[in-house]
PAVEX-445993 format. One record per residue (C-alpha): residue number from 1; residue in three letters; x, y negated, z. Coordinates in Angstrom, 1 decimal. Each point is the difference from the previous one (the first is absolute). Layout:
// residues N
ZABA  num  residuo    east   north      up
ZABA  NUM      ala       X       Y       Z
...
***
This chain:
// residues 564
ZABA  num  residuo    east   north      up
ZABA    1      met    13.9    12.7   -18.1
ZABA    2      pro    -3.0     2.4    -0.1
ZABA    3      ser    -1.8     0.4    -3.3
ZABA    4      asp    -3.3    -1.7    -0.8
ZABA    5      arg    -1.6     3.5     0.4
ZABA    6      val     1.4     0.3     3.5
ZABA    7      leu    -1.2    -3.4     1.0
ZABA    8      glu    -3.5     0.8    -1.4
ZABA    9      glu     0.0     3.3     1.9
ZABA   10      ile     0.7    -1.9     3.3
ZABA   11      lys    -2.8    -2.5    -0.8
ZABA   12      asn    -2.4     2.8    -0.8
ZABA   13      arg     0.6     1.6     3.4
ZABA   14      ile    -0.3    -3.1     2.2
ZABA   15      asp    -3.2    -1.9     0.1
ZABA   16      ile     0.7    -3.8     0.4
ZABA   17      val    -2.8    -0.4     2.5
ZABA   18      asp     1.3     2.7     2.3
ZABA   19      leu     3.6    -1.5    -0.3
ZABA   20      ile    -1.0    -3.6     0.7
ZABA   21      ser    -2.3     1.0     2.8
ZABA   22      glu     3.1     1.1     1.9
ZABA   23      tyr     1.1    -3.7     0.0
ZABA   24      val    -3.2    -2.0    -0.4
ZABA   25      his    -3.4     0.3     1.8
ZABA   26      leu    -2.3     0.4    -3.1
ZABA   27      lys    -3.8    -0.2    -0.2
ZABA   28      his    -2.2     1.3    -2.8
ZABA   29      ala    -1.3    -2.8    -2.2
ZABA   30      gly    -2.0     1.2    -3.0
ZABA   31      gln     2.2     2.0    -2.3
ZABA   32      asn     3.2    -1.3     1.7
ZABA   33      trp     1.5    -0.3     3.4
ZABA   34      lys     1.0    -3.3     1.7
ZABA   35      gly     2.2    -1.1     2.9
ZABA   36      leu     2.1    -2.9     1.2
ZABA   37      cys     3.1    -0.4    -2.1
ZABA   38      pro     3.2     1.3     1.5
ZABA   39      phe     2.1    -2.4    -2.1
ZABA   40      his    -1.4    -3.3     1.2
ZABA   41      ser    -2.0    -1.5     2.8
ZABA   42      glu    -3.8    -0.2    -0.6
ZABA   43      lys    -3.2    -0.1     1.9
ZABA   44      thr    -2.4     1.5    -2.6
ZABA   45      pro     1.0     3.3    -1.7
ZABA   46      ser     1.0    -0.6    -3.6
ZABA   47      phe     2.2     3.1    -0.4
ZABA   48      thr    -1.8     2.5    -2.3
ZABA   49      val     0.8     3.6    -0.8
ZABA   50      ser    -1.6     1.7    -3.0
ZABA   51      pro    -0.2     3.9     0.3
ZABA   52      ser    -1.1     0.3    -3.6
ZABA   53      lys     2.9    -2.0    -1.4
ZABA   54      gln     2.5     1.0     2.7
ZABA   55      ile     1.2    -3.6     0.4
ZABA   56      tyr    -0.2    -2.7     2.7
ZABA   57      his    -0.2    -3.8    -0.3
ZABA   58      cys    -0.2    -2.9     2.4
ZABA   59      phe    -2.1    -2.9    -1.3
ZABA   60      gly     1.6    -2.2     2.7
ZABA   61      cys     3.8     0.4    -0.7
ZABA   62      asn    -0.4     1.6    -3.5
ZABA   63      ser     2.1     3.0     0.9
ZABA   64      gly    -0.9     3.3    -1.8
ZABA   65      gly     1.2     3.3    -1.3
ZABA   66      asp    -0.2     3.7     0.5
ZABA   67      ile     1.3     2.4     2.8
ZABA   68      phe     3.6    -0.6    -0.9
ZABA   69      ser    -0.2    -3.8     0.0
ZABA   70      phe    -2.0     0.0     3.3
ZABA   71      leu     2.6     2.1     1.9
ZABA   72      leu     2.9    -1.9    -1.6
ZABA   73      lys    -1.4    -3.3     1.3
ZABA   74      tyr    -1.4     1.1     3.4
ZABA   75      glu     3.0     2.1     1.1
ZABA   76      asn     2.5    -2.4    -1.7
ZABA   77      val     1.8     2.8    -1.8
ZABA   78      thr     1.3     0.3    -3.6
ZABA   79      phe    -2.0     1.7    -2.7
ZABA   80      pro     2.1     3.2     0.1
ZABA   81      glu    -0.5     0.1     3.8
ZABA   82      ala    -3.8    -0.4    -0.4
ZABA   83      val     0.0     2.9    -2.6
ZABA   84      ser     2.0     2.2     2.4
ZABA   85      met    -2.4    -0.7     3.0
ZABA   86      leu    -3.1     0.6    -2.1
ZABA   87      ala     1.4     3.1    -1.7
ZABA   88      lys     0.6     1.4     3.6
ZABA   89      lys    -3.6    -0.9     1.0
ZABA   90      ala    -1.4     1.5    -3.2
ZABA   91      gly     2.0     3.3     0.3
ZABA   92      val     1.7    -0.7    -3.4
ZABA   93      thr     3.6     1.3    -0.1
ZABA   94      leu     2.4    -2.3    -1.6
ZABA   95      lys     3.1     1.5    -1.8
ZABA   96      ala     3.3    -0.4     1.7
ZABA   97      ala     1.1    -2.5    -2.6
ZABA   98      gln    -3.2    -2.0     0.5
ZABA   99      lys     0.4     0.1     3.7
ZABA  100      asp     3.4    -1.5    -0.2
ZABA  101      thr    -1.3    -2.9    -2.0
ZABA  102      val    -3.2    -0.3     1.8
ZABA  103      trp     1.3    -0.2     3.6
ZABA  104      thr     2.8    -2.4     0.7
ZABA  105      gly     1.5     2.4     2.5
ZABA  106      glu     0.5    -2.2     3.0
ZABA  107      lys    -3.5     0.2     1.3
ZABA  108      glu    -0.2     3.7    -0.4
ZABA  109      val     3.3     0.4     1.9
ZABA  110      leu    -1.3    -2.3     2.8
ZABA  111      leu    -3.3     2.0     0.3
ZABA  112      asn     1.9     3.3     0.1
ZABA  113      met     2.4    -1.4     2.6
ZABA  114      his    -2.9    -1.0     2.2
ZABA  115      arg    -1.5     3.4    -0.2
ZABA  116      asp     3.3     1.5     1.1
ZABA  117      ala     0.3    -2.5     2.8
ZABA  118      val    -3.4     1.1     1.3
ZABA  119      ser     1.3     3.6     0.1
ZABA  120      cys     3.2    -1.1     1.9
ZABA  121      phe    -2.0    -1.9     2.6
ZABA  122      gln    -2.5     2.9     0.5
ZABA  123      gln     2.9     2.4     0.6
ZABA  124      his     1.4    -2.3     2.7
ZABA  125      leu    -3.4    -0.5     1.7
ZABA  126      ala    -0.4     3.8     0.2
ZABA  127      lys     3.2     0.3     2.1
ZABA  128      asn     0.0    -3.2     2.0
ZABA  129      ala    -1.6     0.4     3.5
ZABA  130      lys    -0.1    -3.8     0.7
ZABA  131      ala    -1.8    -0.8    -3.2
ZABA  132      asp    -2.5     2.8     0.6
ZABA  133      glu    -0.6    -1.1     3.6
ZABA  134      tyr    -0.7    -3.5    -1.2
ZABA  135      leu    -2.5     1.0    -2.6
ZABA  136      thr    -1.7     2.5     2.5
ZABA  137      lys    -0.4    -2.8     2.6
ZABA  138      arg    -1.7    -2.1    -2.7
ZABA  139      gly    -2.4     2.8    -0.7
ZABA  140      ile     1.4     0.7    -3.5
ZABA  141      thr    -0.7     3.7    -0.7
ZABA  142      pro     2.1     2.3    -2.2
ZABA  143      glu    -2.9    -0.1    -2.5
ZABA  144      ala     0.1    -3.8    -0.1
ZABA  145      arg     3.8     0.0    -0.4
ZABA  146      lys    -0.4     2.3    -3.0
ZABA  147      leu    -2.9    -2.1    -1.5
ZABA  148      phe     2.0    -3.2     0.1
ZABA  149      ser     3.4     1.7    -0.7
ZABA  150      leu     1.5    -1.5     3.2
ZABA  151      gly     3.8     0.4     0.6
ZABA  152      tyr     2.8    -1.1     2.1
ZABA  153      ala     3.2    -1.9    -0.9
ZABA  154      pro     2.8     1.0     2.4
ZABA  155      arg     2.4    -2.5     1.7
ZABA  156      ala     3.0     1.1    -2.1
ZABA  157      trp     1.3    -2.8    -2.4
ZABA  158      asp    -0.1     2.0    -3.2
ZABA  159      ser    -2.4     3.0     0.5
ZABA  160      leu    -2.2    -0.9    -3.0
ZABA  161      leu     2.8    -1.3    -2.1
ZABA  162      thr     1.9     3.3     0.4
ZABA  163      tyr    -3.3     2.0    -0.8
ZABA  164      leu    -0.8    -2.0    -3.2
ZABA  165      thr     3.5     0.0    -1.2
ZABA  166      arg     0.1     3.8     0.2
ZABA  167      lys    -3.2     0.0    -2.0
ZABA  168      gly     1.9    -1.8    -2.7
ZABA  169      tyr    -1.1    -3.6     0.4
ZABA  170      lys     2.5    -2.8    -0.5
ZABA  171      ala     0.6    -2.4     2.9
ZABA  172      glu    -0.9    -2.9    -2.3
ZABA  173      met    -3.4     1.3    -0.7
ZABA  174      ile    -0.6     0.9     3.8
ZABA  175      lys     0.8    -3.7     0.7
ZABA  176      lys    -2.5    -1.1    -2.7
ZABA  177      ala    -2.6     2.1     1.8
ZABA  178      gly     0.7    -1.9     3.2
ZABA  179      leu     0.8     3.2     1.9
ZABA  180      val     3.5    -1.0     0.9
ZABA  181      ile     1.7    -3.3     0.7
ZABA  182      gln     3.4    -1.4    -1.0
ZABA  183      gly     1.8    -1.1     3.1
ZABA  184      thr     3.5    -1.4     0.6
ZABA  185      lys     1.3     3.5     0.8
ZABA  186      gly    -1.8     1.9    -2.6
ZABA  187      val    -3.5     1.3    -0.9
ZABA  188      tyr    -2.3     1.2     2.7
ZABA  189      asp    -3.7     1.2     0.4
ZABA  190      thr    -2.7    -2.7     0.1
ZABA  191      phe    -2.1     2.0     2.4
ZABA  192      arg     1.6     1.6     3.1
ZABA  193      asp    -1.7     1.5     3.1
ZABA  194      arg    -3.5    -0.8    -1.3
ZABA  195      ile    -3.3     1.9    -0.6
ZABA  196      met    -0.3    -0.2    -3.8
ZABA  197      phe    -3.3    -0.8    -1.7
ZABA  198      pro     0.0     0.6    -3.8
ZABA  199      ile    -1.9    -2.6    -2.0
ZABA  200      tyr    -1.9     1.4    -3.0
ZABA  201      asp    -1.5    -1.8    -3.0
ZABA  202      leu    -3.4     1.0    -1.4
ZABA  203      lys     1.6     2.5    -2.4
ZABA  204      gly     1.3     1.9     3.0
ZABA  205      asp     3.7    -0.9    -0.4
ZABA  206      val     2.1    -1.0     3.0
ZABA  207      ile     1.3    -3.5    -0.8
ZABA  208      ala     1.3    -1.3     3.4
ZABA  209      phe     0.3     0.7     3.7
ZABA  210      gly    -0.9    -1.6     3.3
ZABA  211      gly     2.1     0.9     3.0
ZABA  212      arg    -1.2    -0.3     3.7
ZABA  213      ser     2.7    -0.3     2.7
ZABA  214      ile    -0.4     2.5     2.8
ZABA  215      asp     2.7    -1.4     2.3
ZABA  216      gly    -0.9    -3.6     0.2
ZABA  217      asp     2.4    -1.0    -2.8
ZABA  218      glu    -1.0    -3.2    -1.9
ZABA  219      pro    -1.7    -0.5    -2.2
ZABA  220      lys    -2.7     2.3     1.3
ZABA  221      tyr    -1.2     0.6    -3.6
ZABA  222      leu     2.3     0.0    -3.0
ZABA  223      asn    -1.2     0.3    -3.6
ZABA  224      ser     1.7     0.8    -3.3
ZABA  225      pro     1.0    -3.2    -2.0
ZABA  226      glu    -1.9    -0.6    -3.2
ZABA  227      thr     1.3     1.9    -3.0
ZABA  228      ile    -1.1     0.6    -3.6
ZABA  229      ile    -2.5     2.6     1.4
ZABA  230      phe    -1.1    -1.8     3.1
ZABA  231      asn    -1.8    -3.3     0.5
ZABA  232      lys    -1.3    -0.2     3.6
ZABA  233      arg    -2.7    -2.6    -1.0
ZABA  234      arg    -1.7     2.6    -2.2
ZABA  235      val     0.1     3.0     2.3
ZABA  236      leu    -2.1     1.0     3.0
ZABA  237      tyr     1.1     2.8     2.3
ZABA  238      gly    -2.2     3.1    -0.1
ZABA  239      leu    -2.0    -1.1    -3.0
ZABA  240      asn     1.0     3.1    -2.0
ZABA  241      gln    -1.8     2.1     2.6
ZABA  242      ala    -2.7    -2.5     0.8
ZABA  243      arg    -1.1    -0.8    -3.5
ZABA  244      glu    -2.8     2.6    -0.4
ZABA  245      pro    -1.2    -0.3     3.7
ZABA  246      ile    -0.2    -3.9    -0.6
ZABA  247      lys    -2.2     0.6    -3.1
ZABA  248      lys    -2.2     2.5     1.9
ZABA  249      glu    -0.4    -2.2     3.1
ZABA  250      gly    -0.5    -3.1    -2.0
ZABA  251      arg     2.4    -2.0     2.1
ZABA  252      ala     3.7    -0.1     1.1
ZABA  253      ile     1.5    -0.5     3.4
ZABA  254      phe     3.1    -2.1     0.2
ZABA  255      met     2.4     0.8     2.8
ZABA  256      glu     3.3    -1.8     1.0
ZABA  257      gly     2.5     2.9    -0.2
ZABA  258      tyr     0.9     3.5    -1.2
ZABA  259      leu    -0.7     1.7     3.3
ZABA  260      asp    -3.4    -1.7     0.3
ZABA  261      val    -1.0     1.4    -3.4
ZABA  262      ile     1.2     3.6     0.8
ZABA  263      thr    -1.9    -0.1     3.4
ZABA  264      ala    -3.0    -1.2    -1.8
ZABA  265      his     0.2     2.8    -2.6
ZABA  266      leu     0.4     2.5     2.9
ZABA  267      his    -3.3    -1.1     1.5
ZABA  268      gly    -1.9     0.2    -3.2
ZABA  269      phe     0.4    -3.6    -1.2
ZABA  270      thr     1.6     1.0    -3.2
ZABA  271      asn    -0.9    -3.2    -1.8
ZABA  272      ser     2.8    -1.9     1.9
ZABA  273      val     2.9    -1.8    -1.5
ZABA  274      ala     2.6    -2.6     1.0
ZABA  275      pro     2.3    -2.6    -1.6
ZABA  276      leu     3.8     0.7     0.2
ZABA  277      gly     0.8    -2.1     3.0
ZABA  278      thr    -0.7    -3.2    -2.0
ZABA  279      ala    -2.9    -2.4     0.0
ZABA  280      phe    -2.9     0.7    -2.3
ZABA  281      thr     0.2    -1.4    -3.5
ZABA  282      gln    -2.4    -0.6    -2.9
ZABA  283      glu     1.6     3.0    -1.6
ZABA  284      his    -1.1     2.2     2.9
ZABA  285      gly    -3.5    -1.4    -0.4
ZABA  286      lys     0.0     0.8    -3.7
ZABA  287      leu     1.4     3.4     0.6
ZABA  288      ile    -2.8     1.1     2.5
ZABA  289      lys    -2.7    -1.6    -2.2
ZABA  290      arg     0.7     2.6    -2.6
ZABA  291      phe    -1.8     2.4     2.2
ZABA  292      val    -2.3    -1.9     2.4
ZABA  293      glu    -1.2    -3.4     1.0
ZABA  294      asp    -0.6     0.4     3.7
ZABA  295      val     2.8     0.0     2.4
ZABA  296      ile     0.5     0.0     3.9
ZABA  297      leu     3.1    -1.3     1.6
ZABA  298      ala     1.0     2.1     3.1
ZABA  299      phe     2.9    -1.9     1.5
ZABA  300      asp     1.6    -0.2     3.5
ZABA  301      asn    -2.1    -2.3     2.3
ZABA  302      asp     3.0    -2.1     1.2
ZABA  303      glu     1.0    -3.5    -1.1
ZABA  304      ala     2.1     1.2    -2.9
ZABA  305      gly    -2.6     2.5    -1.2
ZABA  306      arg    -2.8    -2.6     0.2
ZABA  307      lys     2.1    -2.4    -2.0
ZABA  308      ala     0.8     2.7    -2.6
ZABA  309      ala    -3.7     1.0    -0.2
ZABA  310      gly    -1.1    -3.6    -0.7
ZABA  311      asn     2.6    -0.5    -2.7
ZABA  312      ala    -0.8     3.3    -1.6
ZABA  313      ala    -3.7    -0.6     0.0
ZABA  314      ser     0.4    -3.4    -1.7
ZABA  315      ile     2.2     1.6    -2.8
ZABA  316      leu    -2.3     2.9    -0.6
ZABA  317      leu    -3.2    -2.1    -0.1
ZABA  318      glu     1.8    -2.1    -2.6
ZABA  319      ala     0.6     3.1    -2.0
ZABA  320      gly    -3.8     0.5    -0.1
ZABA  321      leu    -0.2     2.7     2.7
ZABA  322      asn    -2.7     0.3     2.7
ZABA  323      val     2.1    -0.1     3.2
ZABA  324      lys    -1.0     0.9     3.6
ZABA  325      ile     2.3     0.2     3.1
ZABA  326      leu     0.1     2.7     2.6
ZABA  327      ser    -0.1    -1.4     3.6
ZABA  328      cys     2.3     2.3     2.1
ZABA  329      pro     0.0    -0.5     3.8
ZABA  330      glu     2.5    -2.7     1.2
ZABA  331      asn     3.6     1.0    -0.5
ZABA  332      glu    -1.1     3.3    -1.5
ZABA  333      asp     0.9     1.3    -3.5
ZABA  334      pro    -1.7     2.6    -2.3
ZABA  335      asp     2.8     2.6     0.5
ZABA  336      ser    -0.2     0.0     3.8
ZABA  337      leu    -3.8    -0.3     0.0
ZABA  338      leu    -0.3     3.0    -2.2
ZABA  339      arg     2.4     2.1     2.1
ZABA  340      lys    -1.5    -1.0     3.4
ZABA  341      lys    -3.7    -0.2    -0.8
ZABA  342      gly    -0.4     2.1    -3.2
ZABA  343      lys    -1.9    -0.2    -3.2
ZABA  344      glu    -3.4    -1.0     1.6
ZABA  345      ala     1.3    -3.2     1.6
ZABA  346      phe     1.6    -1.2    -3.3
ZABA  347      gln    -3.1     1.0    -2.0
ZABA  348      glu    -2.1    -2.1     2.4
ZABA  349      leu     2.1    -3.1    -0.6
ZABA  350      leu    -0.2     0.7    -3.8
ZABA  351      gln    -3.8    -0.3     0.3
ZABA  352      glu     0.1    -3.7     1.0
ZABA  353      pro     3.0    -1.7    -1.6
ZABA  354      leu     0.3    -3.8     0.1
ZABA  355      thr    -0.4    -2.4    -2.8
ZABA  356      ile     2.9    -2.4    -0.5
ZABA  357      ile    -2.2    -2.7     1.5
ZABA  358      asp    -0.7     1.9     3.2
ZABA  359      phe     3.6     1.0     0.1
ZABA  360      tyr     1.0    -3.7     0.0
ZABA  361      met    -2.7    -0.8     2.6
ZABA  362      leu     1.5     2.5     2.5
ZABA  363      gln     3.4    -1.6    -0.1
ZABA  364      lys     1.0    -1.9     3.1
ZABA  365      gln     0.6    -3.3    -1.7
ZABA  366      asp    -1.5    -3.5    -0.6
ZABA  367      lys    -3.3     0.3    -2.0
ZABA  368      arg     1.3    -2.6    -2.5
ZABA  369      leu     2.9     2.2    -0.8
ZABA  370      thr    -2.4     2.9    -0.4
ZABA  371      ala    -2.2    -2.1    -2.4
ZABA  372      arg     3.0    -1.0    -2.1
ZABA  373      gln     1.3     3.6    -0.3
ZABA  374      ala    -3.4     1.3    -0.9
ZABA  375      ile    -0.7    -2.7    -2.6
ZABA  376      glu     3.3     0.4    -1.6
ZABA  377      thr    -0.5     3.8    -0.3
ZABA  378      ile    -3.6    -0.5    -1.4
ZABA  379      ser     1.4    -2.3    -2.6
ZABA  380      arg     2.2     2.8    -1.3
ZABA  381      ile    -2.8     2.4    -0.6
ZABA  382      pro    -0.7     0.3    -3.8
ZABA  383      asp    -3.6     1.4     0.3
ZABA  384      arg    -2.4    -3.0     0.5
ZABA  385      ile    -2.7     2.1     1.5
ZABA  386      leu     2.3     1.4     2.6
ZABA  387      gln     1.4    -3.4     0.6
ZABA  388      gly    -3.5    -1.3     0.7
ZABA  389      tyr    -0.6     2.9     2.4
ZABA  390      tyr     3.1    -1.0     2.0
ZABA  391      val    -0.9    -3.7    -0.1
ZABA  392      lys    -3.4     0.9     1.6
ZABA  393      leu     1.6     2.3     2.6
ZABA  394      leu     2.6    -2.7     1.0
ZABA  395      ser    -2.8    -2.5     0.3
ZABA  396      glu    -1.9     2.2     2.3
ZABA  397      arg     3.0     0.9     2.1
ZABA  398      leu     1.2    -3.7     0.4
ZABA  399      arg    -3.5    -1.4     0.2
ZABA  400      val     0.6    -2.6    -2.6
ZABA  401      asn    -1.9    -0.8    -3.2
ZABA  402      glu     1.2     1.9    -3.1
ZABA  403      phe     0.2    -3.4    -1.8
ZABA  404      phe     3.1    -0.9     2.1
ZABA  405      ile     1.8     3.3    -0.8
ZABA  406      ile    -0.8    -0.4    -3.7
ZABA  407      glu     1.5    -3.5     0.1
ZABA  408      glu     3.1     1.3     1.5
ZABA  409      leu     0.2     2.6    -2.7
ZABA  410      lys    -0.3    -2.7    -2.7
ZABA  411      lys     2.9    -1.9     1.6
ZABA  412      leu     2.2     3.2    -0.1
ZABA  413      lys    -0.9     0.4    -3.7
ZABA  414      lys     1.0    -3.5    -0.8
ZABA  415      thr     3.4     0.4     1.7
ZABA  416      gly     0.5     3.3    -1.9
ZABA  417      lys     0.3     2.1     3.2
ZABA  418      gly    -1.6     3.4     0.1
ZABA  419      glu    -0.4     0.4    -3.7
ZABA  420      asn     1.2     3.0    -1.9
ZABA  421      asp     3.1    -0.4    -2.1
ZABA  422      lys    -0.8     0.2    -3.7
ZABA  423      thr     2.1     1.7    -2.5
ZABA  424      pro     0.3    -1.9    -3.3
ZABA  425      leu    -2.2     1.7    -2.5
ZABA  426      lys     1.0     0.9    -3.4
ZABA  427      pro    -1.8    -1.2    -3.2
ZABA  428      ser    -2.9     2.4    -1.0
ZABA  429      ala    -1.8     0.6    -3.2
ZABA  430      arg    -2.4    -2.7     1.1
ZABA  431      thr     2.7    -2.6    -0.8
ZABA  432      lys     0.7     1.5    -3.5
ZABA  433      pro    -1.8    -1.0    -3.2
ZABA  434      leu    -3.4     1.7     0.2
ZABA  435      asn    -0.1     1.1    -3.7
ZABA  436      glu     3.4     1.8     0.5
ZABA  437      val    -1.2     1.9     3.1
ZABA  438      tyr    -3.2     0.8    -1.8
ZABA  439      ile     1.8     1.6    -2.9
ZABA  440      ile     2.2     2.2     2.2
ZABA  441      lys    -3.1     1.1     1.9
ZABA  442      leu    -1.6     1.0    -3.4
ZABA  443      leu     3.1     1.8    -1.0
ZABA  444      leu    -0.1     2.0     3.3
ZABA  445      gln    -3.7     0.8    -0.7
ZABA  446      leu     0.4     0.8    -3.7
ZABA  447      pro     3.4     1.7    -0.4
ZABA  448      glu    -1.3     1.6    -3.2
ZABA  449      arg    -0.3    -3.5    -1.6
ZABA  450      ala     3.4    -1.1     1.1
ZABA  451      asp     1.6     0.4    -3.5
ZABA  452      glu    -2.7    -2.2    -1.5
ZABA  453      ile     0.4    -2.7     2.6
ZABA  454      ser     3.8     0.2    -0.1
ZABA  455      gly    -0.1    -0.5    -3.8
ZABA  456      phe    -2.2    -3.1     0.5
ZABA  457      ile     2.0    -1.6     2.8
ZABA  458      ser     3.7    -0.5     0.6
ZABA  459      ala     1.9    -0.2     3.3
ZABA  460      glu     0.8    -3.6    -0.8
ZABA  461      asp    -3.7    -0.8     0.2
ZABA  462      phe     0.3     0.4     3.8
ZABA  463      arg     1.2    -2.9     2.1
ZABA  464      asp     0.4     1.7     3.3
ZABA  465      pro     3.3     2.1     0.3
ZABA  466      ala    -1.5     2.9     2.0
ZABA  467      thr    -3.1     0.3    -2.3
ZABA  468      arg     2.3    -0.2    -3.1
ZABA  469      ala     2.2     2.8     1.4
ZABA  470      val    -2.9     2.4     0.7
ZABA  471      phe    -1.5    -0.7    -3.4
ZABA  472      gly     3.4     0.7    -1.6
ZABA  473      lys     0.1     3.4     1.7
ZABA  474      ile    -3.5     0.9    -1.3
ZABA  475      lys     0.8    -1.2    -3.5
ZABA  476      glu     3.1     2.3     0.1
ZABA  477      gly    -2.3     2.9     0.5
ZABA  478      val    -0.3     0.5     3.8
ZABA  479      arg    -3.7     0.7     0.4
ZABA  480      asp    -0.3     2.3     3.1
ZABA  481      phe    -0.6    -2.3     3.0
ZABA  482      asn     2.4     2.0     2.4
ZABA  483      glu     2.7    -0.1    -2.6
ZABA  484      leu    -0.5    -3.7    -0.4
ZABA  485      leu     0.1    -0.6     3.7
ZABA  486      ser     3.2     2.0     0.4
ZABA  487      gln     1.7    -2.2    -2.7
ZABA  488      cys    -1.1    -3.3     1.8
ZABA  489      glu     2.0    -1.7     2.8
ZABA  490      gly    -0.6    -3.0     2.3
ZABA  491      glu    -2.5    -2.5    -1.2
ZABA  492      glu    -0.9     2.2    -3.0
ZABA  493      lys    -1.1     2.9     2.2
ZABA  494      asp    -1.8    -2.4     2.4
ZABA  495      phe    -2.0    -1.5    -3.0
ZABA  496      leu    -0.8     3.4    -1.4
ZABA  497      thr    -1.4     1.4     3.2
ZABA  498      glu    -2.1    -3.1     0.6
ZABA  499      val    -1.5     0.1    -3.5
ZABA  500      ser    -0.6     3.6     0.3
ZABA  501      met    -1.9    -0.5     3.3
ZABA  502      arg    -2.3    -2.5    -1.6
ZABA  503      glu    -3.6     1.0    -0.9
ZABA  504      asp    -0.2     1.6    -3.4
ZABA  505      ile    -1.2    -2.4    -2.8
ZABA  506      glu    -3.6     0.9    -1.1
ZABA  507      asn    -0.3     1.0    -3.7
ZABA  508      pro     3.8    -0.2    -0.6
ZABA  509      asp    -0.3     0.6    -3.7
ZABA  510      lys    -2.1    -3.0    -0.6
ZABA  511      ala     2.1    -2.0     2.5
ZABA  512      leu     3.0     1.0    -2.1
ZABA  513      glu    -1.5    -1.2    -3.2
ZABA  514      asp    -0.9    -3.3     1.6
ZABA  515      cys     3.5    -0.4     1.4
ZABA  516      met     1.7     0.7    -3.3
ZABA  517      asn    -2.3    -2.5    -1.8
ZABA  518      arg     0.9    -2.6     2.6
ZABA  519      ile     3.7     0.8    -0.5
ZABA  520      ser    -0.4    -0.2    -3.7
ZABA  521      gly    -1.7    -3.4     0.4
ZABA  522      asn     2.7    -1.3     2.2
ZABA  523      lys     2.7     1.2    -2.4
ZABA  524      arg    -1.8    -1.8    -2.9
ZABA  525      lys    -0.2    -3.2     2.1
ZABA  526      leu     3.7     0.1     0.6
ZABA  527      leu     0.8     0.7    -3.7
ZABA  528      leu    -2.3    -2.8    -1.1
ZABA  529      gln     1.7    -2.4     2.4
ZABA  530      glu     3.4     1.0    -1.3
ZABA  531      leu    -1.2    -0.5    -3.6
ZABA  532      gln    -1.4    -3.4     0.8
ZABA  533      asn     3.3    -1.1     1.5
ZABA  534      lys     1.8     1.3    -3.1
ZABA  535      ile    -2.5    -1.8    -2.3
ZABA  536      arg     0.7    -3.3     1.7
ZABA  537      glu     3.7     0.5    -0.3
ZABA  538      ala    -0.3     0.9    -3.8
ZABA  539      glu    -2.2    -3.1    -0.5
ZABA  540      ser     2.6    -2.3     1.7
ZABA  541      lys     2.7     1.5    -2.2
ZABA  542      lys    -2.2    -0.1    -3.1
ZABA  543      asp     0.8     3.7    -0.7
ZABA  544      phe    -3.1     0.6    -2.1
ZABA  545      asn     0.8     3.6    -1.0
ZABA  546      leu     0.4     1.1     3.7
ZABA  547      leu    -3.1    -2.1     0.9
ZABA  548      lys    -2.1     1.9    -2.6
ZABA  549      ser     1.2     3.3     1.2
ZABA  550      leu    -0.7    -0.8     3.7
ZABA  551      gln    -3.5    -1.3    -0.9
ZABA  552      thr    -0.9     3.2    -1.8
ZABA  553      glu     1.1     2.1     3.0
ZABA  554      gln    -2.1    -2.4     2.2
ZABA  555      his    -3.1     0.5    -2.1
ZABA  556      lys     0.3     3.8     0.1
ZABA  557      leu     0.2     0.0     3.8
ZABA  558      leu    -3.0    -2.4     0.2
ZABA  559      arg    -2.1     2.3    -2.2
ZABA  560      ile     0.7     3.1     2.2
ZABA  561      arg    -0.4    -2.0     3.2
ZABA  562      gly    -2.4     1.7     2.4
ZABA  563      asn    -1.4    -1.0     3.3
ZABA  564      pro     2.8     0.3     2.5
***
């Protein structure tokens, strides 16, 4: 493992606000930054990041820590893997021995393998006339092919397998990557005779592939299976290129497929992304919300596309996003519209996108079904003001009183439909004995008086295990906050970050004196109670020598008794 010095160097080079901003949409709130917690479902931001302390804490689920613990939890990696990822980001070189311990090996092999697979597919695209003709017909320029690292997987059964084996990769690892399949007659390539679309994560690593058939083979689109480096529910195609344009534009455009995204980028709509051939999920909503809150759905205007748009809008609204829907001409799609009519026609549609209510109203279906769909979607919106806006809009479109829509929403709430799932929340400092929390806060504020306090209080005086453990570390001499944080795990770390985030206690020296007086008083009370019990026992046994000794001790305590 890297030394404490190396870990400290990594922390010094990476600002926690910058890091977490890549994952969570943060807004300035006084001295801190706030956003919706990525670790549990919530409507009001309770996730707080402190630039001065370089820590985060969620007052909803009580999760907290530093840059290492955030990445460890969000990316679902081990601590050594989190260190390796952050060292790379910080430009800190780990020694070879440290690298071996830090990186488990398998993930690094898979990432390198995917990079080599991209090279293989690009080489085949450069010399395959059929693949070149297909992309040319779709208007995909050489520049776009290079920007999105497009390639071609030949029809041969083992083209990629042979290439990667020659590069030194073992067949078992190639299977783990999902790039080959074990058949009855041996191992063969997963992707054959397909245009290849590398799928990138936000760090710029290729983690999977999408393959598009060019000869009518089924399925038309084929994606890599999920692996230890690829979770399709947490990835959007093109987001690595679109991230900055999305921030600049203040909105994201969601397309249906890979080619739609590339065509949109070619026409200047570089804030376009797409799911990986799957339905939208809450994870997709959380992912895009790191960067922006306004999204437009640009799907095909056929039956399947309209259904997908309605489902996606409902899910993204539930994730707290502001969603509008592009209205393409009947049986038209964004890709063909851009290629036939150009940027101006698409831009014109973007000027007047539909709300989810107007989208439902345009569907050729019974108005009662429209009302049910709209009300169920409204019920899932976490923002009460936005919910009220849609209630008013639906009332106007249906020409019914808002009262009846609100009544239907209440019925849905009673049945539990449309409500956000809630993650069970962990106990916070609010559930711990207040005097114990108070002492730890004072110790954090007055580290120079830690020896004095530690000599006055013992760990056994703390009833709560996490509080007791944190106090024990301070008593052992750990006074620096960052060092203390690095020595805490789990509930101890969560508790420590929460207490640290609390407002500083005014006049802490006086507060400390008062606190110690109260503790002294409590201790005297306990001792007096114990003595009284022993006195009763001595009286019942007629042990007069012991009784006299106990009464003398009792009188001493009563004489020095203060005002607890």
